C-alpha positions as CSV (number, residue, x, y, z in Angstrom):
1,M,-19.8,-7.9,-44.3
2,R,-16.4,-7.6,-45.8
3,I,-14.0,-4.7,-44.9
4,D,-11.3,-3.7,-47.3
5,V,-8.9,-2.1,-44.8
6,S,-7.0,-0.2,-47.5
7,R,-10.3,1.6,-48.6
8,T,-11.7,2.2,-45.1
9,P,-11.1,5.3,-42.9
10,V,-8.6,4.6,-40.1
11,I,-11.0,5.5,-37.3
12,D,-13.5,3.0,-38.7
13,V,-10.9,0.3,-38.8
14,Y,-9.9,1.2,-35.2
15,H,-13.5,0.9,-33.9
16,M,-14.0,-2.4,-35.7
17,L,-10.7,-3.8,-34.5
18,V,-11.2,-3.0,-30.8
19,G,-14.7,-4.4,-31.0
20,L,-13.5,-7.7,-32.4
21,V,-10.3,-8.3,-30.5
22,A,-11.7,-8.4,-27.0
23,P,-11.5,-8.6,-24.1
24,R,-8.2,-6.7,-23.8
25,P,-6.3,-6.4,-20.5
26,I,-5.5,-2.9,-19.4
27,A,-2.0,-1.6,-18.6
28,W,-2.4,1.3,-16.2
29,V,1.0,2.9,-16.8
30,T,3.0,5.3,-14.7
31,T,5.9,7.2,-16.2
32,I,7.7,10.3,-15.2
33,S,8.9,13.4,-17.2
34,E,12.4,14.9,-17.0
35,S,10.9,17.7,-14.8
36,G,9.4,15.1,-12.4
37,V,5.7,15.2,-13.5
38,V,4.1,11.7,-13.0
39,N,1.9,10.6,-15.9
40,L,-0.8,7.9,-15.4
41,A,-2.6,6.5,-18.4
42,P,-4.5,3.3,-19.4
43,F,-3.7,1.3,-22.5
44,S,-5.7,-1.7,-23.7
45,F,-3.3,-2.7,-26.5
46,F,-1.3,-4.7,-23.9
47,N,-0.2,-8.2,-22.9
48,A,2.6,-10.3,-21.5
49,F,4.8,-12.0,-24.2
50,G,7.4,-14.1,-22.5
51,A,8.9,-15.1,-19.1
52,N,12.6,-15.6,-19.8
53,P,13.1,-12.7,-19.5
54,P,9.7,-11.6,-18.4
55,V,8.4,-9.2,-21.1
56,V,5.4,-7.0,-21.5
57,V,4.3,-5.1,-24.6
58,F,1.9,-2.2,-24.8
59,S,1.2,0.3,-27.5
60,P,0.6,4.0,-26.9
61,T,-0.8,4.8,-30.3
62,L,-0.3,8.2,-31.8
63,K,-3.0,10.7,-31.0
64,R,-5.7,11.6,-33.5
65,D,-3.7,14.7,-34.5
66,G,-0.6,12.5,-35.1
67,G,1.3,13.7,-32.0
68,K,2.9,11.4,-29.4
69,K,1.2,10.7,-26.1
70,D,2.9,11.8,-22.9
71,T,3.6,8.2,-21.9
72,L,5.5,7.6,-25.1
73,L,7.5,10.8,-24.7
74,N,8.5,9.9,-21.1
75,I,9.6,6.4,-22.0
76,E,11.6,7.7,-24.9
77,A,13.3,10.1,-22.5
78,N,14.2,7.8,-19.7
79,G,13.4,4.2,-20.7
80,E,11.4,3.3,-17.6
81,F,7.7,2.6,-16.7
82,V,5.5,0.8,-14.2
83,I,2.4,-1.3,-15.1
84,N,-0.1,-1.1,-12.3
85,A,-3.1,-3.5,-11.9
86,S,-6.4,-2.5,-13.4
87,T,-9.1,-3.7,-11.1
88,E,-12.9,-3.2,-10.8
89,K,-12.3,-1.1,-7.7
90,H,-10.5,1.5,-9.8
91,A,-12.6,1.3,-13.0
92,D,-13.9,4.9,-12.8
93,L,-10.4,6.2,-12.1
94,I,-8.8,4.2,-14.9
95,N,-11.3,5.7,-17.2
96,L,-10.7,9.2,-15.8
97,S,-7.0,8.9,-16.3
98,S,-7.5,8.7,-20.0
99,K,-8.6,12.3,-20.0
100,P,-6.4,14.5,-22.2
101,L,-4.2,16.8,-20.0
102,S,-1.4,19.1,-20.9
103,Y,2.1,17.6,-20.6
104,D,2.8,19.4,-17.3
105,E,-0.3,18.1,-15.6
106,S,-0.5,14.9,-13.7
107,E,-3.3,12.3,-13.9
108,V,-2.2,11.1,-10.5
109,A,-3.3,14.4,-9.1
110,L,-6.5,14.3,-11.2
111,T,-7.5,10.8,-9.9
112,G,-6.3,11.4,-6.3
113,Q,-4.2,8.3,-6.4
114,A,-1.3,7.9,-3.9
115,T,2.0,6.7,-5.2
116,T,4.9,4.9,-3.5
117,P,8.6,4.8,-4.7
118,S,9.6,2.0,-7.0
119,T,12.7,0.1,-6.2
120,L,14.6,-0.2,-9.5
121,V,13.0,2.4,-11.8
122,R,12.3,6.2,-11.4
123,P,8.6,6.3,-12.1
124,P,6.6,5.6,-8.9
125,R,4.0,2.9,-8.6
126,L,0.4,3.3,-7.4
127,A,0.1,2.5,-3.7
128,D,-3.5,1.1,-3.8
129,V,-3.3,-1.6,-6.4
130,P,-2.8,-5.4,-5.8
131,F,0.3,-5.6,-8.0
132,A,2.7,-3.4,-9.9
133,L,5.4,-4.4,-12.5
134,E,8.5,-2.2,-12.7
135,C,9.8,-2.3,-16.2
136,K,12.9,-1.1,-18.2
137,L,12.6,-0.4,-21.9
138,M,14.0,-3.0,-24.3
139,Q,12.8,-1.5,-27.5
140,I,10.2,0.8,-29.1
141,I,9.0,-0.3,-32.5
142,P,6.9,2.3,-34.5
143,V,4.4,0.6,-36.7
144,G,3.0,2.9,-39.4
145,N,2.7,6.6,-39.2
146,G,-0.1,9.1,-38.7
147,P,-3.1,9.1,-36.4
148,I,-3.7,6.0,-34.3
149,S,-0.5,4.3,-35.6
150,A,1.1,1.9,-33.1
151,N,4.3,2.2,-31.1
152,L,5.1,-1.2,-29.6
153,V,6.8,-0.5,-26.3
154,I,8.7,-3.7,-25.2
155,G,9.7,-3.7,-21.6
156,Q,11.5,-6.2,-19.4
157,I,10.0,-6.6,-15.9
158,V,12.7,-6.1,-13.4
159,T,10.6,-6.1,-10.2
160,M,7.1,-7.4,-9.3
161,H,5.2,-6.1,-6.3
162,V,2.4,-8.5,-5.4
163,N,0.1,-8.2,-2.5
164,D,-0.1,-11.5,-0.6
165,D,-3.9,-11.3,-0.3
166,I,-4.4,-12.0,-4.0
167,L,-2.4,-15.3,-3.9
168,D,-3.8,-18.7,-3.4
169,S,-2.5,-21.4,-1.0
170,H,0.2,-22.3,-3.5
171,G,1.5,-18.7,-3.8
172,I,-0.1,-18.3,-7.3
173,P,-2.2,-15.2,-8.2
174,D,-5.9,-16.1,-7.8
175,P,-8.0,-14.4,-10.6
176,R,-11.0,-14.4,-8.2
177,K,-9.1,-12.2,-5.8
178,I,-7.6,-9.8,-8.3
179,N,-11.0,-8.7,-9.8
180,A,-9.3,-7.5,-13.0
181,I,-11.2,-5.6,-15.7
182,A,-10.7,-5.4,-19.4
183,R,-11.8,-3.3,-22.4
184,L,-14.2,-4.2,-25.1
185,G,-15.4,-2.2,-28.1
186,G,-17.0,1.2,-27.8
187,E,-17.7,2.2,-24.2
188,Y,-18.0,-1.4,-23.0
189,W,-15.8,-2.9,-20.3
190,C,-15.9,-6.3,-18.6
191,R,-15.1,-8.0,-15.3
192,T,-13.2,-11.2,-15.0
193,Q,-15.8,-12.8,-12.8
194,D,-17.4,-15.5,-14.9
195,L,-14.6,-18.1,-14.8
196,F,-14.3,-21.7,-15.8
197,Q,-11.4,-24.2,-15.7
198,L,-10.0,-26.6,-18.2
199,E,-7.1,-29.0,-17.6
200,R,-4.4,-28.9,-20.2
201,P,-4.2,-32.0,-22.4
202,Q,-1.3,-34.3,-21.4
């Protein structure tokens, strides 16, 4: 099979791409509107891209009607967000928080999640997650235009909140304790349970 992207409908390219590039970690992002409505949404176009400074990038793509998602609007307005852990415990709620709501409705209320104040950014973080990363916007890079086009949100982590019970004896996050989940193609998700170790070559 060969796919000529230039001749293929965007939605078909999207479905093929997310099926091939997997698993993808999930950024469960809290933002806040100027009127104080807290938005909570998952994004699987996400990863960490550096440590000095610590940088994360995620992409709230444009909606299928070409409009901007609430998360993107909020970050454009105030330049702050929090990435909350996506774990198996919250899988159903992470999925539920992707439900389209009006701009003045909160997914925090929809999912019944409790929040707690952040320390250096205005959006709150979720109270019942093993870690949360407070971020300040460095740059937004629009890539393309029209439905499902990307908006690369580059954020600098300014504070990390990490529960001690997910750390190993050396103070390093233990993946077996985090129980992270990730997105695959279609309606498939996966758990990070089947682990193996390899030593780096010297």
